[in-house]
N, C-alpha and C positions, 0 to 999 in steps of 0.2 A: 726823511726816511720812509713817510709814507709811499712817495712816489716809487721809493726804490721795492716796496713790499706790493702794491697791487696795480703799478702802472695807470693808475685814477681811473682805471674802469669802473664808473662808478655803479652803472647797472648791473653789473656782475658783483659787486659786493651789496646792493639791497636783495639782489635775488639769494646769495648765500645768507645774509642776514634772515631773509624770510624764511629760508630752508629750515636754519637753526629753530627759528620759534617756532616752526611745524612741529619739530622734535620735541622741543621741549614742550609743548602744546599734548601731545601724545603720552607723556610720561605725566601731565597733571590730568589728562583724562582718564588715564589706569588708575594714578590718587584717587581720583572721584569715585570712582568705582571700587575701591579697595575701601577707602575711606571715608563713610558717607555720615558719620555722627557729628561732624563738627561744621556749623557754620562758617560761611566763607571760602572754603575751598572751591564751590562752583561759582561763585560768584568772580573769584579771582581768574578762574579758567576761562568764563566770557569776557572776560577783560582781554585775555590774552587771543582771543578769538578775534576781538576789534583789532587790536594790535598788529597780530598778520594779515588782517584783509585791508587794512591801513599800509603795509609795504607793498601789498601787490598791486593795492591801486594806483601807486606811486610809480609802479613800471610803465602802466599802461601808456603806451603812444600815441598821444594824442592830439589834435591842431590846438585845442583848449587845454594846454598843459597847465595854466594858472588854476582854472576849475578843477582840472582834476587834483593837482598837490592842495588844494582847499580841501576837496573831499577827503583825500588821505588823510591829511591832518586833523579834519571831524575825528576820523575811525580812531587814527591813534592817541588824542585826548580821550575819547570816550572809552577806551580800553585801558587807559590811564585810570579815568575815574571807576570805572569797575573795579579794576585790580585795587583802586584805595578804599572803594566799599568792603570788598573782600576782607583785606588787610582788618579794616575796622570790625569787620564781625567774627573774625578769628578771634581777634586779640580783645575783643568784648566791651570793644568803644563805641560811644554811639555817637555819631556825626549826621548832621543834617543833609539827607541827600540832596532835598531841594537846593541847598549851598553850589552842589556840583552841578546841579543843571543851571544853574545861573551863571557858573563859570563857563559852561559849555555853549550855551546861547550869548553871552559876550563873548568869546572867542569867535564863533559865528559870524556874530555883527562887526566884528573888526577885520576880519579876514574879508568879508564881503564889502566893506570900505576901502581898503585897500585894493581890491581887484577893481573896483568901479571907478574909483579916484584917482588912486597910488598904485598904479600894478607893480612894485616894486620887489624884487624877491628878497632883500634881505630884511623889508620892514615885516614882511608876511613871517617869515623864520622867524626874527627875532620875538615878536608877538606869541607864534607858538609856543617856542620855547618859555618865555615867561609863564604861559598858561601852565606847561606843563608842570615847571618847577613850584607853580601853587598845590596843584595837586600831589605832586611826590612830597612837597613839605609837610602836607596833613597825613598822607602815609607814613612820613618819618615819625612825627608826633605818637599816632597810634602805636605804632612798634616802642617806642621808648618810654610811654608812659600806661602800658598795659599793665593790670593787676595781676595777670597769671604769672606764678613762679615757675609752672613748669618747663617752659620753653622760652627762658628769660635769654639763653644763651644764643639760642638760633635769631631768636627777635634782634638782639643787640647787633649781632653780625649783619643781620637784613637791615637794619638801621644804618649801621656804616658804610652799607653798599650802598644805599640811598643818599646819604650826606657826601659820600663820594661820586655820584650821578648828578646831585647837584652841582657841586664843584666844579665839575666838568663842564656843564651848561652854562654856569656863569662865565667860564674860560671861553666857550663859545662866542657866549653875545659880542666878547670885547674885541674877539678876532673878527667877529663879523664885522663890527663897526671900523675897523681898523685896514681890513681888505674883503671887502664884500666881494662875493662869486656872483655870477650873473643869474644863474639858475642852480638846482639842486644836481644836474648831470655833468655840471661844469667841471672841467677835470683840473682839481687843484688839491692843495697838501688838507686843506680846511673840510672840504667835502668827504674826503676819503679818511680823515682822523675822526671826522663826527661819525662816520658808519661803523669804524672799528672799536667804537667806544660804545655805540649802541649795542651790537655784537657781543661784546665783553660784560656789558653792565644788565643786558637781558639774560644771559647764562646767569650772572651771578645772583639778579633777584628770584629767576625760577629756583635755583638750587638753594638759596635764602628760604624761600616760602615752604620748601620740600622738608627742609631742617627743620622749620618750625613745627611743623604738622608730624613728623616723626620724632620729636624730642617729645613734642604732647602725648603721643600716642604711647611710647615709650612709659613715660611718668604715669598715665593713667591706666596703662596694665600693670605697671608694678605697683600702684595704690590698690588695684581691685585684687592683685593676690596678695595685697599684706593687710586688708581690711576687711572688718565682717558685713556682712551686707547689709544687714539688718540694723545694727547700732552705730556702723562707721567706725567702731575702734577697731584697734589693732585686732587681729585674729590670732590664735593660739602659735601658729608658726610665727608671724611676726614679732610676737611678745618672745615665743623662745631665742629669736635672733637676739632682740635687746637684753634678756637674762644673760646669754652668753657673752655678750657685751660688758654688762656689769659684772660677771665673774671675772673676765680675764681682767678686767680694771684692778678688781680685789686681789687678784693675784699679784698683780703688776707692782701695785700702788697702796697695795691694803685700803682702799676705798669702800668704807663698809655699806650696806645696802639693806633694805628691808622690803617686802614683801606682804601684801593683804589679800586674801583671799576672802573672796564675797560670795555669799549665796542667798537668793530671795527667798524668803519664807513663806512657807504653804503656796508656792509657787502651781502645785498642781490644783489646788482648790482655785486659783485664778482663772488658771484655764476652765476650768469645769464650770464656773460661773458665768464667767465674761467670755468664752470663747478664745480660739487662738489669736483672734484680732487683740482680744483685750490683754492677752499675754504679751503678745508683740509689742503693745503699747506702754507696757510695763516695763521691760528689756529697753527699750529706746527712752523713754523717760528715766530711767536708772542711769543708763548711759549719758544723756545731756547731762546730769547732776554730776558725775564722773568728771566729765569733762568740764563743766564751768567751776569746779571745788577743788578739783588738785590743783597742785603747785605748777607752773612750767615746763619745771624739772622732770614730774612724774610722766607714767605711762599707764594706760589703761588697756586691757582685752576684757575682749570676750575669752572668756577661757573655756565654755564649752554649756549649750543649755542654757541655765541661769545662771549660771555660776561667771564672775569675773576676777581678773586679776590685776593690781596694780604694782607696779615698779616705784618705789622710791631710792632715789640714788641720794648718797652722803645723808643717810638718815639711821639716826640711833632710836632706841627701843621707845623709848619715854614719846620723842615726836611722832613716830609711827603711830603711838597708841593715842596721841591727840587728834592726828589726823582721820584715824579709824572712825574714835568717837564722834567727831564732828560730822562725818558722813553719815554716820549710823543716825544721828540726831534730826539732821536735815531731812533725810528719806522718811523717816517716820512723822515729820511735822508738815511732808508738803506730797500732797496725793496727785495722781497724774490728772491731766487738765479734764479727762472724762471722771474724775473723783474716784480712782479706784485706790483705796489705801493700801500700802506695801510697808514692811518693815525688811530687815536686811540682819543678816548673820556676818560676823568676820573673826577669821583666823589672820594673826600677825606672825611672822617669822622673821629674825634676823641673821644675817649672816655671821658666822664664827660662832653666836651663841645659839643658835640651832641647827645648826648644820654648816657643814663645809665644803657641801657640792649641791647642784642644782637639787637632782635628786632628791638629797635627803631634805634641803630648805623648803621643797614645795610640798614634801610629804608633810615635814613639820608645821607647814600653814594649814595643810589637809587636816591634819589630826587638830589642829586648834578650833577650826571652822567647826567639826564635828563636835568639838566638845561645848561650843557655843552653842550649837543648837541643841544638844542633849540636856544642857542647864536652862531650857526654857527661850531660846531666841530671841532675836532682837538684841543682841546682845556682841560686846567684842571679847575674844579670846587671845592669850597669849602661846605660844607654842611651849612644850615644858623642856 
C-alpha cells in the first residue's frame, strides 16, 4: 500500500515531514506570543525546533552517513525530551530533569558503541526507538495524571495519541527484526510507513498540545469572568446565573431553596482604622470562612462591597437558620490572622415563603438583613 502512495521516495518523505513540522512550529511560536502565562509552552516549542533540526540533519548527503544519522537521532531524542519537559511543566507534574539527561547520554553511548563496534542500521534504529519510547511514556504519564481539571479532555486526547504512537513504535521494532532495511534511505514499505506515522502523529501531537492550551485558556477566562478578583468567590453575575438555575428547578420540580444575604458590621470603621488593606483582609477572611463552613451543594458570592450572598439548594427555613447562625457564631469567635475582630449580620429568605420570583426573594432577604442591622447587628433575621 505504501509503495503505491509514495513510490518509496524516502528523502522526499523526510522533506515533506520536515516542512510539515516547520508549519507546526510556526503555529506554536505564534501561540507562545499570544499565550505566555503558562509554563511549558516555550519548552515544548523548543523541543519542536530540535526535532525539525534532526529531520533536516538526516537529509544531509554525507560520506559519513552513520555519523550523520546518529547526530540526527540525538537531536530527535533531545527534541522529544524537551517536549516531555514542556508537557510536565504545563500539566503541573514534577519530573527529574537529570533523568532525561541520563537517558540522552545513555542513548549517545549506545549509538557510539554501535558505530564503533557494530555499525548495523537496524540495531541503531531499534535502540533509538526504545529510548524515544521511554521519553514518550513519561509524557503520557504526565498527561494521564495531571491534577488540572480545566483541560482534562484535551490531555486525554493527547495521551491517546501518545499511546497510539507507542504502539506504532512497538510494531516498528517487530517489523525491523523480521525484515531489517540496510539504511534509512532504503526503498521499502517499512521506512515509508515509518515516515507516514511520524507525519501523522507529529500533527496530532501538536494539535493535542494546542487543544490543551486553548481549553485551559477558555477555562481560566471563564473563571475570571465569573469570579471575584479579591475573594475568589463567585461574582454577582455568576451568582445571578446560579439563582436563575435554582429558580428554574423550583418551577419545574418544586425544589425549594433559600438565600442568605450577609453584611460585615461596621465595615467603614474597619477601613478607617486599618486602612483599605485591612478591609480587603477582612473580606478575604470572611470569604475563606464561607468556603470552608458551607455545605458542598451551597454556593457563595461576593454580592457587592462588603455584602455576600449564599445560595442554599434544597433547604428549608429551619435548616437555613441553623446554617446562618453557625456562620455568625464562627465569624464572631474567629478574628482575621492580623487579629481584626468582626461580626456579621445575616438576612434569610426562602422561595415561596418570602417570594415567588428572584427579585422579590432578594428584596425580602435584603429587608431581613437591614432589620438585623437595625436591631443591633451580629444577628440572624428572617424575612417577613
